[in-house]
C-alpha positions, 0 to 999 in steps of 0.5 A: 305244924301250920294252922291249916294242917292242924285244922285238917287233922282235927276235922279228920279225927272228928269225922272218924269219931262221928263215923265210928260212933254211927257204926257202933250204934248200928251194930248195937241196934242190930243186936236187938230183936226185930219184926221179920214177918207178920200175918196179915202182912205189913201194909198188906190187903186181905180178902177175909177176916184174919183169925189171928194177928201173928208176928215173927221176930229175929229171935224168940220174943219175951212173953212177959213184955209182949203185947199186940193191939189191933185198932180199926182206923176210920179217918182220924179216929181209931177204935180198939178191936178186942183180941185174945191174950198174946200167946206163943205159937208153934214157932219159938220166934213167933207170938199171936193174938186171936180175934174172937170174932170176924172184923169188918172191911176197912183199914187196921193198925197193929201195934206191938211190943216185945223184947229179946234175950237182951231185955231191950223193949222194942215197939212197932206198928203197921197197917193192913186193909181188909177188903 
């Protein structure tokens, strides 16, 4: 076997190894729970103050580790907006937190965390605007 043939074979093996590892990581990531829907909608605009923040996931969220935080975003500053405790809803794959009072017009950020049956904690964030 020549040096060129050996280097080509090693390069192909490395490429297959990297591709295989990336595919395995992608499959593993797809096994974790994930956000599939939100109200208010992800990066959406609403015309009235929402009564709750509601999140739907690929699988039932684990209530013990679930949390929702609402932030009023004003320029570079953000202020926490009071929410009620996170609770289950009529859908097994959904959680919600109620807003005890209406919020003012502006930009808001929702931060959330939960896990699914695999126990892997996932986190995310999205924004919405109240006109």
